[in-house]
C-alpha positions as CSV (number, residue, x, y, z in Angstrom):
1,M,9.1,91.0,10.8
2,S,9.0,90.1,7.1
3,R,11.8,88.5,5.3
4,R,12.7,87.4,1.8
5,L,11.9,84.0,0.4
6,D,12.4,82.2,-3.0
7,I,9.1,80.5,-4.0
8,E,8.0,78.5,-7.0
9,L,4.5,78.9,-8.5
10,T,2.8,75.5,-8.7
11,S,-0.8,76.1,-10.0
12,N,-3.2,78.9,-11.0
13,R,-6.6,78.8,-9.3
14,Q,-9.8,80.2,-10.8
15,D,-10.5,82.4,-7.7
16,G,-7.6,84.8,-8.6
17,T,-4.8,83.1,-6.5
18,W,-1.7,81.0,-7.2
19,T,-0.3,78.2,-5.0
20,W,3.3,78.1,-4.3
21,R,6.0,76.2,-2.5
22,A,9.6,76.9,-1.5
23,A,11.9,76.8,-4.4
24,G,13.4,73.3,-4.8
25,A,11.5,71.9,-1.7
26,K,8.0,70.5,-0.8
27,S,7.6,72.9,2.2
28,P,6.8,75.6,3.2
29,K,3.9,76.3,0.9
30,G,1.0,78.6,0.6
31,V,-1.2,80.9,-1.5
32,V,-0.3,84.2,-3.1
33,N,-2.8,86.8,-4.6
34,S,-2.4,87.0,-8.5
35,S,-2.6,90.8,-8.2
36,L,1.0,90.7,-6.8
37,L,2.3,88.8,-9.9
38,S,2.8,90.0,-13.4
39,S,0.5,89.0,-16.2
40,S,3.1,86.7,-17.7
41,A,3.4,84.6,-14.6
42,K,3.2,80.9,-15.3
43,T,3.6,77.6,-13.5
44,G,7.3,76.9,-12.5
45,D,8.4,80.5,-12.2
46,V,10.8,81.2,-9.3
47,L,10.2,84.5,-7.6
48,K,11.7,86.3,-4.7
49,V,9.1,87.7,-2.4
50,E,8.7,89.5,0.9
51,A,6.8,87.3,3.2
52,D,5.4,87.7,6.7
53,F,5.6,84.6,9.1
54,D,2.9,84.4,11.7
55,I,0.8,81.9,13.6
56,D,-1.8,81.6,10.7
57,G,0.9,80.8,8.1
58,I,3.0,82.6,5.6
59,S,1.6,85.7,3.9
60,V,3.3,87.0,0.7
61,L,3.5,90.8,0.9
62,S,5.2,91.8,-2.4
63,V,7.4,90.5,-5.1
64,V,11.0,91.7,-5.3
65,Q,12.3,92.5,-8.8
66,M,15.2,90.3,-9.5
67,R,18.2,91.6,-11.4
68,E,18.7,90.0,-14.7
69,K,21.9,88.1,-15.6
70,G,24.5,90.3,-17.1
71,Q,22.9,93.5,-15.6
72,R,25.2,95.5,-13.4
73,G,24.7,98.4,-11.2
74,N,25.9,102.0,-11.5
75,M,29.5,102.0,-13.0
76,L,32.0,104.8,-13.1
77,E,33.2,106.0,-16.5
78,M,37.0,106.3,-17.0
79,L,38.0,109.5,-18.9
80,T,41.3,109.5,-20.7
81,S,43.6,112.4,-21.0
82,E,44.5,113.9,-24.5
83,K,48.1,114.5,-23.4
84,S,50.8,112.1,-24.6
85,F,52.2,109.7,-22.0
86,T,55.9,110.2,-21.2
87,P,57.5,107.3,-19.2
88,V,59.7,108.1,-16.3
89,T,63.0,106.3,-15.7
90,Q,65.4,106.2,-12.8
91,K,69.2,105.3,-12.8
92,L,71.1,104.9,-9.6
93,A,74.7,106.1,-9.4
94,E,77.2,103.4,-8.3
95,K,79.0,103.9,-5.1
96,P,82.8,103.3,-4.8
97,K,83.7,100.0,-3.3
98,L,84.8,100.3,0.3
99,D,87.6,98.3,2.0
100,R,87.0,96.3,5.2
101,K,89.3,98.5,7.4
102,G,88.3,102.1,8.2
103,G,85.4,102.4,5.7
104,R,87.6,103.9,2.9
105,D,87.4,103.3,-0.9
106,T,90.3,102.3,-3.2
107,K,91.3,106.0,-3.5
108,G,91.7,106.5,0.3
109,K,88.4,108.4,0.8
110,R,85.8,107.6,3.4
111,D,82.2,107.0,2.6
112,G,80.6,110.4,1.7
113,D,83.8,112.3,1.7
114,T,84.0,114.7,-1.5
115,R,87.4,116.1,-0.9
116,P,90.2,115.0,-3.2
117,G,92.1,112.0,-2.0
118,S,95.8,112.1,-1.1
119,P,98.3,110.4,-3.3
120,P,99.5,106.9,-2.3
121,R,102.6,107.1,0.0
122,D,106.0,106.1,-1.4
123,P,107.6,103.3,0.7
124,N,111.1,104.5,-0.4
125,A,110.6,108.1,0.7
126,P,112.7,109.3,3.7
127,K,111.0,109.3,7.1
128,R,109.8,112.6,8.7
129,P,112.3,113.8,11.4
130,E,111.1,113.5,14.9
131,S,109.9,116.7,16.6
132,T,112.2,118.4,19.1
133,R,110.7,119.4,22.4
134,P,111.7,122.6,24.3
135,D,113.5,120.4,27.0
136,G,115.6,118.9,24.2
137,T,113.9,115.5,24.3
138,T,112.4,114.0,21.2
139,G,109.5,111.6,20.8
140,R,107.1,110.7,23.4
141,P,108.3,110.9,27.0
142,A,108.5,107.7,29.0
143,R,105.7,107.0,31.5
144,P,106.7,107.0,35.2
145,A,106.9,103.6,36.7
146,R,103.7,102.5,38.7
147,P,104.2,101.9,42.3
148,A,104.3,98.3,43.3
149,R,101.1,96.8,44.6
150,P,101.0,95.5,48.1
151,A,101.2,91.6,48.2
152,R,97.8,90.0,48.8
153,P,97.5,87.8,51.9
154,A,97.8,84.1,51.0
155,R,94.4,82.4,51.0
156,P,94.0,79.4,53.3
157,H,94.5,76.3,51.3
158,F,92.1,73.4,52.0
159,T,92.6,70.0,50.5
160,A,89.3,68.2,50.2
161,P,89.4,64.6,51.4
162,P,89.2,62.0,48.7
163,E,85.9,60.6,47.8
164,M,84.7,57.2,49.1
165,P,83.7,54.4,46.7
166,K,79.9,54.5,46.3
167,R,78.0,51.4,46.6
168,P,75.1,50.8,44.1
169,T,71.8,52.2,45.4
170,A,69.5,49.4,46.8
171,K,66.3,48.9,45.0
172,R,63.0,49.3,46.9
173,L,60.3,46.7,46.9
174,K,57.7,47.2,44.2
175,P,55.2,44.4,44.2
176,K,52.8,43.9,41.1
177,H,49.6,42.9,43.0
178,V,49.0,40.0,40.7
179,H,47.7,37.5,43.3
180,R,45.8,40.1,45.1
181,T,43.9,41.3,41.9
182,A,43.1,37.6,41.2
183,V,41.5,37.1,44.5
184,L,39.5,40.3,44.3
185,E,38.2,39.4,40.8
186,T,36.8,36.1,42.2
187,L,34.6,38.0,44.7
188,P,31.3,39.5,44.0
189,V,31.1,43.3,43.4
190,E,29.4,44.0,46.8
191,Q,32.2,42.3,48.7
192,R,35.3,44.0,47.1
193,G,35.0,47.2,49.0
194,V,34.9,45.2,52.4
195,A,37.9,43.1,51.2
196,E,40.1,46.1,50.2
197,C,39.2,47.9,53.5
198,A,40.2,44.8,55.5
199,L,43.4,44.3,53.6
200,V,44.6,47.8,54.1
201,G,43.6,48.3,57.8
202,G,42.4,45.0,59.2
203,I,39.2,44.3,61.0
204,K,39.5,47.6,63.0
205,A,39.4,49.6,59.6
206,V,36.2,47.8,58.7
207,R,34.6,48.6,62.1
208,D,35.5,52.3,61.8
209,A,34.3,52.4,58.2
210,V,30.9,50.9,59.1
211,R,30.5,53.2,62.1
212,I,31.2,56.3,60.0
213,Q,28.8,55.1,57.4
214,N,26.0,54.3,59.9
215,D,26.5,57.7,61.5
216,Q,25.9,59.5,58.2
217,L,22.9,57.2,57.4
218,R,21.5,58.0,60.9
219,K,21.7,61.7,60.1
220,D,20.0,61.3,56.7
221,G,17.2,59.4,58.3
222,K,18.0,56.1,56.4
223,A,18.3,52.5,57.7
224,E,21.6,51.6,59.1
225,V,23.9,48.8,57.7
226,P,24.2,45.7,59.9
227,S,27.8,45.7,61.1
228,E,27.9,42.0,62.3
229,G,27.5,40.7,58.8
230,L,30.2,42.9,57.3
231,I,32.7,42.2,60.0
232,S,32.0,38.4,59.7
233,M,32.5,38.8,55.9
234,A,35.9,40.6,56.4
235,Q,37.1,37.9,58.9
236,N,36.5,35.3,56.3
237,L,38.1,37.1,53.4
238,L,41.1,38.4,55.3
239,P,43.2,35.1,55.4
240,K,43.0,34.7,51.6
241,L,43.9,38.3,51.0
242,R,46.8,38.3,53.3
243,V,48.3,35.3,51.6
244,A,47.8,36.8,48.1
245,D,49.3,40.1,49.3
246,W,52.3,38.3,50.8
247,L,52.9,36.2,47.6
248,D,53.0,39.5,45.5
249,K,55.7,41.0,47.8
250,A,57.6,37.6,48.1
251,E,57.8,37.2,44.3
252,A,59.0,40.8,43.8
253,A,61.7,40.3,46.5
254,K,62.8,37.0,44.9
255,S,63.3,38.7,41.6
256,D,65.7,41.3,43.0
257,L,67.5,39.4,45.8
258,A,70.9,40.7,44.8
259,T,70.0,44.4,44.9
260,L,66.9,44.6,47.1
261,D,67.2,46.9,50.2
262,L,67.8,44.8,53.3
263,R,64.8,46.6,55.2
264,D,62.4,45.5,52.5
265,L,63.8,41.9,52.4
266,R,63.6,41.8,56.2
267,S,60.0,43.0,56.2
268,V,58.9,40.3,53.8
269,V,60.6,37.5,55.8
270,V,59.1,38.9,59.0
271,A,55.6,38.9,57.3
272,S,56.0,35.2,56.5
273,E,55.7,34.4,60.2
274,D,52.1,35.6,60.1
275,P,49.8,32.8,61.2
276,M,47.5,33.4,58.2
277,V,50.5,33.0,55.8
278,L,52.1,30.0,57.6
279,R,48.9,28.0,57.3
280,D,49.0,28.1,53.5
281,E,51.2,25.4,51.8
282,S,52.0,27.6,48.8
283,T,54.0,30.1,50.9
284,R,56.3,27.7,53.0
285,A,58.9,26.9,50.2
286,L,59.2,30.5,49.1
287,A,59.5,31.7,52.7
288,S,62.3,29.4,53.5
289,Q,64.2,30.5,50.3
290,L,63.9,34.2,51.4
291,K,65.1,33.4,54.9
292,V,68.3,31.8,53.6
293,A,68.8,34.7,51.2
294,L,68.4,37.3,54.0
295,K,71.0,35.6,56.1
296,E,73.5,35.6,53.3
297,R,72.8,39.2,52.5
298,Q,73.2,40.3,56.1
299,E,76.6,38.6,56.4
300,S,77.9,40.2,53.1
301,A,76.5,43.6,54.1
302,Q,78.1,43.4,57.5
303,T,81.5,42.8,55.9
304,L,81.1,45.6,53.5
305,W,79.9,47.9,56.3
306,L,83.0,47.4,58.5
307,S,85.3,47.9,55.4
308,D,83.7,51.1,54.5
309,I,84.3,52.4,58.1
310,V,88.0,51.4,57.9
311,D,88.4,53.1,54.5
312,A,86.7,56.3,55.8
313,L,89.1,56.5,58.8
314,K,92.1,56.0,56.4
315,V,91.3,59.1,54.4
316,G,90.4,61.2,57.4
317,R,86.6,61.3,57.0
318,T,85.7,60.9,60.6
319,V,82.1,62.2,60.4
320,R,81.3,59.8,57.7
321,A,82.8,56.9,59.6
322,L,80.8,57.8,62.8
323,K,77.5,58.1,60.8
324,M,78.1,54.7,59.2
325,S,78.8,53.1,62.6
326,S,75.4,54.1,63.7
327,E,73.6,52.3,60.9
328,P,74.5,48.6,61.1
329,P,73.0,46.3,58.5
330,K,72.1,43.7,61.1
331,A,70.9,44.8,64.6
332,G,72.2,43.3,67.7
333,Q,75.7,42.7,66.4
334,P,78.5,44.1,68.7
335,F,80.7,46.6,67.3
336,P,84.5,45.4,67.0
337,S,86.5,46.7,70.0
338,E,89.7,47.4,68.0
339,L,87.8,49.4,65.3
340,G,85.9,51.2,68.1
341,A,89.1,52.3,69.7
342,K,90.4,53.7,66.4
343,L,87.2,55.5,65.7
344,A,87.1,57.1,69.3
345,A,90.7,58.2,68.8
346,A,89.9,59.9,65.5
347,A,86.9,61.7,67.1
348,V,89.1,63.0,70.1
349,A,91.7,64.1,67.5
350,G,89.0,66.2,65.6
351,L,87.6,67.9,68.8
352,T,90.3,70.4,69.8
353,T,90.4,74.0,70.7
354,E,91.4,75.0,67.2
355,T,88.4,73.2,65.6
356,A,85.8,75.5,64.3
357,P,82.4,75.5,66.0
358,D,80.6,74.3,62.9
359,R,83.0,71.2,62.8
360,W,82.3,70.6,66.5
361,I,78.5,70.5,65.7
362,A,79.0,68.1,62.9
363,L,81.2,65.7,64.9
364,L,78.9,65.8,68.0
365,E,75.8,65.0,65.8
366,A,77.5,62.0,64.4
367,L,79.1,60.9,67.6
368,A,75.9,61.0,69.7
369,F,74.3,58.2,67.8
370,S,77.5,56.0,67.3
371,P,78.1,52.9,69.4
372,I,81.4,54.3,70.7
373,R,80.0,57.5,72.1
374,G,80.8,56.4,75.6
375,Q,84.5,55.9,74.8
376,V,85.2,59.6,73.9
377,K,86.5,61.5,76.8
378,L,87.4,65.2,76.2
379,T,89.4,67.6,78.4
380,L,89.3,70.6,76.0
381,M,86.6,72.7,74.6
382,P,86.5,75.5,71.9
383,R,87.8,78.8,73.0
384,Q,84.8,80.7,72.0
385,P,81.7,78.4,71.8
386,T,78.8,79.8,69.8
387,E,75.2,79.7,70.7
388,A,74.5,77.1,68.1
389,L,77.2,74.8,69.6
390,L,75.9,75.2,73.1
391,A,72.3,74.4,71.9
392,T,73.6,71.3,70.2
393,V,75.5,70.1,73.3
394,K,72.3,70.7,75.4
395,R,70.2,68.8,73.0
396,L,72.6,65.8,72.9
397,S,73.4,65.9,76.6
398,P,71.4,62.7,77.4
399,L,73.6,60.7,74.9
400,L,76.8,62.6,75.7
401,P,76.7,63.4,79.4
402,Q,80.5,63.6,79.7
403,I,80.8,66.3,77.0
404,A,77.8,68.2,78.5
405,T,79.6,68.4,81.8
406,L,82.7,69.8,80.2
407,F,80.6,72.6,78.9
408,G,78.9,73.2,82.2
409,I,75.5,71.8,81.1
410,E,73.7,69.7,83.7
411,V,71.8,66.7,82.4
412,A,68.3,66.5,84.0
413,P,67.3,63.1,85.3
414,G,64.8,61.3,83.1
415,M,65.5,63.4,80.1
416,S,64.5,61.7,76.9
417,A,67.1,60.9,74.3
418,P,66.9,62.9,71.1
419,R,66.5,61.6,67.6
420,P,69.1,62.2,64.8
421,L,68.5,65.2,62.6
422,R,67.0,64.3,59.3
423,P,66.7,66.6,56.2
424,T,63.2,68.0,55.7
425,R,61.3,66.4,53.0
426,P,58.2,67.8,51.1
427,D,54.8,66.3,52.0
428,R,54.1,63.3,49.7
429,V,50.6,62.4,48.6
430,K,49.3,59.3,50.4
431,P,49.3,56.3,47.9
432,K,45.9,55.0,46.9
433,S,46.6,51.6,48.2
434,A,47.0,53.0,51.7
435,Q,43.8,54.9,51.8
436,I,40.9,53.1,53.5
437,K,37.9,53.1,51.2
438,P,34.4,53.4,52.7
439,V,32.4,50.2,53.0
440,V,29.5,50.1,50.6
441,A,27.2,47.4,51.7
442,E,24.1,46.2,49.9
443,P,21.4,43.9,51.2
444,V,22.7,40.9,49.1
445,A,22.6,37.4,50.6
446,T,26.0,35.9,50.1
447,E,27.6,33.0,51.6
448,P,30.9,33.6,53.5
449,A,34.0,32.8,51.5
450,P,36.0,29.7,52.7
451,T,39.3,30.4,54.5
452,S,42.7,29.3,53.2
453,A,42.9,26.7,55.9
454,E,39.9,25.0,54.5
């Protein structure tokens, strides 16, 4: 297919042809027959041509006549009329101003009303006499009195118990992994995968990862990875990694000793008894400080725990007091006998025949896991127990056998104790630190890393 091209004539040959090149450029270039050009053609002229592009080159087919500057195409001629021009003007009539009430103007007319307006009313004129009805009454008759509505039944009045003082929410442990990162950066790249796998799951995780990797290599027809060398490498790296991981947790716990959750603080103190951590000298002083802090925190938490139970009983919040009694801050401490008797008496007072079944269920769920559950002896049960209440008593029967017998439910021997009900939570994504990464081993000769004891 041909297309248009701007060319510049460069020289005239004696064989009846002209050489050309693209206008303003060195290429493309070629030869054009002089028969296609005008007799006045000269070197340097710029022409627009129809050219054909093929494998052999560019062939000029014809020259396109270019429009001269100032030349325009066909134009329309405007014919003027001999009649004189008369301009047209328009004047809008003004509308009367309307007041804000009723849409009336100053003369008392509504918008669009053409009738004559009424004259303004004289305030001193006598009033119009009232119309007389056939029955002799004047004015509007009085409406008959409405019948009295029946009195609504009084709604049951419920006074909510006062709120308990809220303790500040304990902070969870959030280590920064400074020491662990420093240890991993000192290792070669081919050992970091083994070290991370051993730190997360121990030597067993390394064995499992190597076995899975070898199974896949065996299916692909490749050589298996020697497991003995990887396991030996993990055993040498694990002590140093455990110490670094514990130091990260211990420093984070020390920075938040006053507000850290007791469970997290207790876990750090228990981890300090690890033989790998005990052998390192850098952990002994910090471990002793955390043990003293844990003992002080447990004693203060025990005092606050008992005072919260007493305050809940004073304001009549028996369910809350029972739930708090089942969550002591320090395990193994006996519950005070005097406070236990008061708590048991409050539970018996709340479980009566007049108590709603939903209230029975809430009290029994809290009582079943309280340390005073054996002190509650009942002689009465609800008048009409619901299916949900009977199901709750049957589920809690291993913990409350005396109440299950009252409802006529027999406790099977060897029946396992139930767990407390917990609110359902959405599934959370497993953190990256808890995921076991596959061991990527390369045939690199490396010396085993020295242990912390060395």
